C-alpha positions in Angstrom: 0.0 0.1 0.1 1.4 3.3 -1.0 1.7 6.2 1.4 -0.8 8.2 -0.4 -3.4 5.3 -0.5 -3.2 4.9 3.2 -3.4 8.7 4.0 -6.6 8.6 1.9 -8.0 6.5 4.6 -7.4 8.9 7.4 -9.5 11.3 9.3 -7.4 14.1 10.6 -8.9 15.2 13.8 -8.8 18.1 16.3 -11.6 18.0 18.8 -9.8 19.9 21.5 -12.7 22.3 23.1 -10.1 25.1 23.2 -9.2 24.8 19.3 -9.3 27.9 17.7 -9.5 29.3 14.0 -5.7 29.2 13.7 -5.5 25.6 14.6 -8.4 24.5 12.4 -6.9 26.2 9.5 -3.5 24.3 10.2 -5.4 21.1 10.5 -7.1 21.9 7.2 -3.7 22.7 5.4 -2.2 19.5 6.7 -5.0 17.5 5.4 -4.6 19.0 2.1 -0.9 18.5 2.0 -1.1 14.8 3.2 -4.3 14.0 1.1 -6.4 13.0 4.3 -9.8 11.7 3.8 -11.3 14.2 6.1 -10.8 16.7 9.0 -13.0 15.8 12.1 -13.5 19.0 14.0 -16.2 20.5 16.4 -19.5 21.6 15.1 -18.8 25.3 15.3 -15.8 25.1 12.8 -17.9 23.1 10.1 -18.6 26.1 7.8 -15.2 27.5 8.1 -13.6 24.3 7.4 -15.8 23.8 4.3 -14.8 27.1 3.1 -11.0 26.2 3.7 -11.2 22.8 1.8 -14.1 23.9 -1.0 -12.0 22.9 -4.1 -10.3 19.5 -2.8 -11.3 16.2 -2.0 -10.9 16.4 1.8 -14.2 16.0 3.4 -15.5 17.8 6.6 -16.9 15.7 9.4 -17.8 16.7 13.0 -19.1 14.9 16.1 -22.1 15.8 18.4 -22.4 14.4 22.0 -18.9 12.6 21.9 
């Protein structure tokens, strides 16, 4: 299995309650660079991340009641 194939199966996650916009943007940039399947973030940042990842294959996912 290639590194790219493996990375395309990984959800890059940041669920820390004190994470801010700067950290979410860094997470999105890392997901773009490594071609992760998705970023998993707190619901408040879904719109922000969707905009940051708009023209890419990286998906946005969230959790509720985790």
